[in-house]
KEKOL-737075 format. One line per field, with one value per atom (N, C-alpha, C): residue number from 1; residue in one letter; atom name; x, y, z. Coordinates in Angstrom, 2 decimals, always signed. Example, Ala and Ser with C-alpha at 12.3 -4.5 7.8 and 13.67 -1.06 7.14 Angstrom:
! KEKOL-737075
k <- (1_1_1_2_2_2);
r <- (a_a_a_s_s_s);
a <- (N_CA_C_N_CA_C);
xx <- (+13.19_+12.30_+13.20_+12.85_+13.67_+12.90);
yy <- (-5.69_-4.50_-3.30_-2.25_-1.06_+0.03);
zz <- (+7.80_+7.80_+7.80_+7.08_+7.14_+7.87);
END
This chain:
! KEKOL-737075
k <- (1_1_1_2_2_2_3_3_3_4_4_4_5_5_5_6_6_6_7_7_7_8_8_8_9_9_9_10_10_10_11_11_11_12_12_12_13_13_13_14_14_14_15_15_15_16_16_16_17_17_17_18_18_18_19_19_19_20_20_20_21_21_21_22_22_22_23_23_23_24_24_24_25_25_25_26_26_26_27_27_27_28_28_28_29_29_29_30_30_30_31_31_31_32_32_32_33_33_33_34_34_34_35_35_35_36_36_36_37_37_37_38_38_38_39_39_39_40_40_40_41_41_41_42_42_42_43_43_43_44_44_44_45_45_45_46_46_46_47_47_47_48_48_48_49_49_49_50_50_50_51_51_51_52_52_52_53_53_53_54_54_54_55_55_55_56_56_56_57_57_57_58_58_58_59_59_59_60_60_60_61_61_61_62_62_62_63_63_63_64_64_64_65_65_65_66_66_66_67_67_67_68_68_68_69_69_69_70_70_70_71_71_71_72_72_72_73_73_73_74_74_74_75_75_75_76_76_76_77_77_77_78_78_78_79_79_79_80_80_80_81_81_81_82_82_82_83_83_83_84_84_84_85_85_85_86_86_86_87_87_87_88_88_88_89_89_89_90_90_90_91_91_91_92_92_92_93_93_93_94_94_94_95_95_95_96_96_96_97_97_97_98_98_98_99_99_99_100_100_100_101_101_101_102_102_102_103_103_103_104_104_104);
r <- (x_x_x_x_x_x_x_x_x_x_x_x_x_x_x_x_x_x_x_x_x_x_x_x_x_x_x_x_x_x_x_x_x_x_x_x_x_x_x_x_x_x_x_x_x_x_x_x_x_x_x_x_x_x_x_x_x_x_x_x_x_x_x_x_x_x_x_x_x_x_x_x_x_x_x_x_x_x_x_x_x_x_x_x_x_x_x_x_x_x_x_x_x_x_x_x_x_x_x_x_x_x_x_x_x_x_x_x_x_x_x_x_x_x_x_x_x_x_x_x_x_x_x_x_x_x_x_x_x_x_x_x_x_x_x_x_x_x_x_x_x_x_x_x_x_x_x_x_x_x_x_x_x_x_x_x_x_x_x_x_x_x_x_x_x_x_x_x_x_x_x_x_x_x_x_x_x_x_x_x_x_x_x_x_x_x_x_x_x_x_x_x_x_x_x_x_x_x_x_x_x_x_x_x_x_x_x_x_x_x_x_x_x_x_x_x_x_x_x_x_x_x_x_x_x_x_x_x_x_x_x_x_x_x_x_x_x_x_x_x_x_x_x_x_x_x_x_x_x_x_x_x_x_x_x_x_x_x_x_x_x_x_x_x_x_x_x_x_x_x_x_x_x_x_x_x_x_x_x_x_x_x_x_x_x_x_x_x_x_x_x_x_x_x_x_x_x_x_x_x_x_x_x_x_x_x_x_x_x_x_x_x);
a <- (N_CA_C_N_CA_C_N_CA_C_N_CA_C_N_CA_C_N_CA_C_N_CA_C_N_CA_C_N_CA_C_N_CA_C_N_CA_C_N_CA_C_N_CA_C_N_CA_C_N_CA_C_N_CA_C_N_CA_C_N_CA_C_N_CA_C_N_CA_C_N_CA_C_N_CA_C_N_CA_C_N_CA_C_N_CA_C_N_CA_C_N_CA_C_N_CA_C_N_CA_C_N_CA_C_N_CA_C_N_CA_C_N_CA_C_N_CA_C_N_CA_C_N_CA_C_N_CA_C_N_CA_C_N_CA_C_N_CA_C_N_CA_C_N_CA_C_N_CA_C_N_CA_C_N_CA_C_N_CA_C_N_CA_C_N_CA_C_N_CA_C_N_CA_C_N_CA_C_N_CA_C_N_CA_C_N_CA_C_N_CA_C_N_CA_C_N_CA_C_N_CA_C_N_CA_C_N_CA_C_N_CA_C_N_CA_C_N_CA_C_N_CA_C_N_CA_C_N_CA_C_N_CA_C_N_CA_C_N_CA_C_N_CA_C_N_CA_C_N_CA_C_N_CA_C_N_CA_C_N_CA_C_N_CA_C_N_CA_C_N_CA_C_N_CA_C_N_CA_C_N_CA_C_N_CA_C_N_CA_C_N_CA_C_N_CA_C_N_CA_C_N_CA_C_N_CA_C_N_CA_C_N_CA_C_N_CA_C_N_CA_C_N_CA_C_N_CA_C_N_CA_C_N_CA_C_N_CA_C_N_CA_C_N_CA_C_N_CA_C_N_CA_C_N_CA_C_N_CA_C_N_CA_C);
xx <- (+205.19_+204.03_+203.17_+201.91_+200.98_+200.94_+200.75_+200.61_+199.15_+198.88_+197.52_+197.25_+196.15_+195.76_+194.43_+194.37_+193.15_+192.13_+190.96_+189.86_+188.66_+188.31_+187.19_+185.88_+185.01_+183.68_+182.73_+182.04_+181.12_+179.89_+179.55_+178.39_+177.18_+176.15_+174.92_+173.94_+174.03_+173.26_+171.75_+171.28_+169.84_+169.33_+170.10_+169.71_+169.74_+170.75_+170.84_+169.60_+169.23_+168.06_+166.77_+166.63_+165.43_+165.27_+166.37_+166.31_+166.05_+166.71_+166.59_+165.19_+164.54_+163.19_+162.17_+162.48_+161.57_+161.57_+162.59_+162.63_+161.68_+161.02_+159.97_+160.41_+161.52_+161.91_+162.78_+163.03_+163.98_+163.57_+162.34_+161.91_+162.06_+161.62_+161.70_+163.16_+163.98_+165.39_+166.10_+165.82_+166.46_+166.06_+164.81_+164.34_+165.03_+165.22_+165.91_+167.35_+167.98_+169.39_+169.56_+168.48_+168.53_+169.54_+169.51_+170.44_+171.89_+172.16_+173.52_+173.99_+173.10_+173.47_+173.74_+172.96_+173.18_+174.54_+174.89_+176.18_+177.32_+177.21_+178.27_+178.42_+177.30_+177.35_+178.09_+177.85_+178.54_+180.03_+180.39_+181.81_+182.50_+181.89_+182.49_+182.60_+181.56_+181.59_+182.68_+182.81_+183.82_+185.23_+185.45_+186.76_+187.06_+186.05_+186.23_+186.54_+185.80_+186.07_+187.49_+187.96_+189.32_+190.37_+189.92_+190.85_+191.77_+191.25_+192.07_+191.67_+192.65_+192.40_+192.10_+191.62_+191.42_+192.75_+193.83_+195.16_+195.54_+195.28_+195.64_+194.82_+193.53_+192.68_+193.16_+193.46_+193.94_+195.21_+196.12_+197.38_+197.11_+196.23_+195.90_+195.22_+194.48_+193.77_+194.62_+195.76_+196.60_+196.01_+195.40_+194.77_+195.12_+194.38_+194.66_+193.61_+193.98_+193.04_+191.84_+192.04_+190.91_+189.92_+190.40_+189.50_+188.65_+189.27_+188.54_+187.54_+187.93_+187.04_+185.80_+185.99_+184.84_+183.97_+184.60_+183.87_+182.99_+183.49_+182.77_+181.82_+181.61_+180.74_+179.55_+178.40_+177.21_+177.37_+176.93_+177.02_+176.72_+177.25_+176.97_+177.85_+178.87_+179.80_+179.17_+179.10_+178.61_+179.77_+180.28_+181.44_+181.07_+182.04_+181.83_+181.85_+181.33_+181.35_+182.79_+183.66_+185.08_+185.69_+185.36_+185.87_+185.34_+184.07_+183.49_+184.15_+184.45_+185.14_+186.53_+187.26_+188.61_+188.56_+187.58_+187.43_+187.15_+186.21_+185.86_+187.09_+187.86_+189.07_+190.06_+190.20_+191.15_+190.81_+189.51_+189.10_+188.78_+189.19_+189.04_+187.63_+186.90_+185.51_+185.34_+184.20_+183.80_+182.55_+182.39_+181.23_+180.12_+178.94_+177.76_+176.66_+175.96_+174.86_+173.63_+172.53_+171.31_+170.18_+169.44_+168.24_+167.05_+166.26_+165.13_+163.84_+162.89_+161.62_+160.93_+160.34_+159.64_+158.36_+157.98_+156.73_+155.59_+154.46_+153.28_+153.07);
yy <- (+108.02_+107.27_+108.17_+108.13_+108.97_+108.54_+109.50_+109.22_+108.86_+107.58_+107.11_+106.90_+107.40_+107.22_+106.48_+105.45_+104.66_+105.43_+105.61_+106.24_+105.31_+104.66_+103.71_+104.42_+103.72_+104.23_+103.61_+104.43_+103.94_+103.35_+102.14_+101.45_+101.76_+102.32_+102.65_+101.50_+100.46_+99.24_+99.49_+100.33_+100.61_+101.26_+102.19_+102.84_+101.85_+100.99_+99.96_+99.06_+98.60_+97.73_+98.44_+99.70_+100.46_+100.50_+100.73_+100.74_+99.34_+98.35_+96.97_+96.41_+96.79_+96.27_+96.68_+97.67_+98.13_+97.18_+96.31_+95.35_+94.19_+93.70_+92.68_+91.42_+90.85_+89.56_+89.67_+90.87_+91.06_+90.35_+90.55_+90.00_+88.49_+87.79_+86.34_+85.87_+86.47_+86.09_+86.42_+87.60_+88.02_+87.09_+86.70_+85.78_+84.43_+83.95_+82.67_+82.71_+83.87_+84.01_+84.58_+84.74_+85.38_+84.75_+83.44_+82.75_+82.98_+82.89_+83.12_+84.53_+85.52_+86.90_+87.07_+86.41_+86.49_+85.92_+84.77_+84.14_+85.02_+85.52_+86.39_+87.63_+88.21_+89.38_+89.08_+87.90_+87.52_+87.30_+86.72_+86.54_+87.89_+88.82_+90.15_+90.89_+90.80_+91.47_+90.88_+89.56_+88.91_+89.31_+89.36_+89.76_+91.21_+92.07_+93.48_+93.64_+92.92_+92.97_+92.54_+91.54_+91.04_+91.97_+92.93_+93.87_+93.22_+92.21_+91.45_+91.72_+91.64_+91.71_+90.30_+90.24_+88.93_+88.18_+88.90_+88.28_+87.64_+88.36_+87.85_+86.61_+86.64_+85.47_+84.29_+84.54_+83.48_+82.85_+83.68_+83.17_+82.30_+82.76_+81.99_+80.67_+80.65_+79.43_+78.54_+79.05_+78.29_+78.19_+79.29_+79.31_+80.62_+80.97_+82.19_+83.25_+84.49_+85.60_+85.39_+84.85_+84.64_+83.64_+82.67_+81.72_+82.44_+83.33_+84.10_+85.03_+85.63_+86.52_+85.75_+84.55_+83.74_+83.35_+83.04_+82.65_+83.79_+85.02_+86.19_+86.80_+86.13_+86.65_+85.72_+86.33_+85.52_+84.93_+83.74_+83.10_+81.62_+80.88_+79.45_+78.65_+79.27_+78.57_+78.36_+77.12_+76.81_+76.23_+76.97_+76.49_+75.29_+74.44_+73.28_+73.72_+72.88_+73.13_+73.27_+72.44_+72.50_+73.86_+74.38_+75.69_+76.79_+76.74_+77.74_+77.69_+76.50_+76.36_+76.98_+76.71_+77.27_+78.79_+79.31_+80.76_+81.37_+80.77_+81.26_+81.30_+80.24_+80.20_+81.27_+81.49_+82.48_+83.89_+84.18_+85.54_+85.60_+84.57_+84.58_+84.31_+83.50_+83.18_+81.66_+81.27_+79.87_+79.80_+78.72_+78.56_+77.89_+78.48_+77.89_+77.82_+76.70_+76.52_+76.17_+76.85_+76.64_+76.32_+75.26_+74.95_+75.50_+76.33_+77.01_+76.46_+76.04_+75.53_+76.59_+76.14_+77.04_+77.52_+78.74_+79.32_+78.84_+78.54_+78.21_+76.79);
zz <- (+148.16_+148.62_+149.50_+149.31_+150.07_+151.53_+152.40_+153.83_+154.11_+154.20_+154.40_+155.87_+156.34_+157.73_+157.76_+158.56_+158.69_+159.51_+158.95_+159.65_+159.56_+160.68_+160.61_+160.33_+159.62_+159.33_+160.33_+161.08_+162.09_+161.41_+161.80_+161.23_+162.10_+161.49_+162.19_+161.97_+162.79_+162.59_+162.61_+163.51_+163.58_+162.30_+161.76_+160.52_+159.35_+159.34_+158.32_+158.36_+159.57_+159.70_+159.28_+159.62_+159.25_+157.73_+157.02_+155.55_+155.01_+155.57_+155.08_+155.28_+156.38_+156.66_+155.61_+154.82_+153.77_+152.58_+152.48_+151.38_+151.67_+150.64_+150.79_+151.50_+151.15_+151.71_+152.95_+153.42_+154.52_+155.80_+156.26_+157.55_+157.62_+156.58_+156.58_+156.61_+155.79_+155.73_+157.04_+157.59_+158.84_+159.98_+160.03_+161.07_+160.97_+159.74_+159.53_+160.02_+159.95_+160.35_+161.75_+162.48_+163.79_+164.74_+164.86_+165.77_+165.34_+164.04_+163.56_+163.89_+163.69_+164.01_+165.51_+166.34_+167.79_+168.16_+167.60_+167.90_+167.42_+166.19_+165.65_+166.52_+166.94_+167.82_+169.11_+169.67_+170.90_+170.66_+169.53_+169.21_+169.13_+168.41_+168.23_+169.56_+170.39_+171.69_+172.59_+172.58_+173.41_+172.96_+171.65_+171.15_+171.50_+171.39_+171.74_+173.23_+174.09_+175.53_+175.85_+175.11_+175.33_+174.73_+173.91_+173.29_+172.28_+171.57_+170.63_+169.18_+168.31_+166.88_+166.36_+165.13_+164.52_+164.42_+164.13_+164.07_+165.40_+166.49_+167.82_+168.18_+167.87_+168.15_+167.31_+166.04_+165.16_+165.71_+166.17_+166.74_+167.96_+168.83_+170.04_+169.71_+168.59_+168.18_+167.28_+166.83_+165.92_+164.53_+164.08_+162.76_+162.06_+161.03_+160.26_+160.50_+160.18_+160.30_+159.41_+158.21_+157.30_+157.88_+158.63_+159.30_+160.34_+161.10_+162.11_+161.44_+160.34_+159.60_+159.13_+158.60_+158.17_+159.36_+160.48_+161.68_+162.18_+162.05_+162.55_+161.51_+160.40_+159.35_+159.16_+158.89_+158.59_+157.20_+157.04_+155.74_+155.85_+154.93_+154.87_+155.81_+156.37_+157.24_+158.62_+159.07_+160.42_+161.22_+162.18_+162.93_+163.81_+164.02_+164.88_+166.34_+167.19_+168.62_+169.11_+168.58_+168.94_+168.59_+167.42_+167.00_+167.91_+168.24_+169.14_+170.51_+171.01_+172.30_+172.24_+171.16_+171.00_+170.90_+170.18_+170.06_+171.43_+172.16_+173.49_+174.39_+174.37_+175.20_+174.77_+173.46_+172.94_+173.38_+173.59_+174.00_+175.50_+176.24_+177.69_+178.18_+177.45_+177.82_+177.91_+178.43_+178.34_+177.50_+176.77_+175.91_+176.71_+176.68_+177.31_+176.27_+176.24_+175.31_+176.12_+175.86_+176.59_+175.62_+175.90_+175.12_+175.87_+175.20_+175.81_+175.20_+176.02_+175.47_+174.60_+173.51_+172.61_+173.26_+172.95_+173.45_+172.58_+173.20_+172.43_+172.32);
END
């Protein structure tokens, strides 16, 4: 069996966005998903700060790694408030939601 060593590939998000912005429908679609991307970014940052893997968060929440993976991915899945609270607790955070008046 080959000796395989995991070497992570660094994601250059700014470069990715620069290329993606050149596509015609990108801006509209990206704007529609802006809030979801912000939430996912916060989930990932909180898990990283806590130094936890998806497996560890899943164990703390009493769920599976695949559930955590779906939660941390943009898509059609909209997590419940209860799920977000449990995730926050699992990574040592509290969930806060703020409604901000629209500009204009």
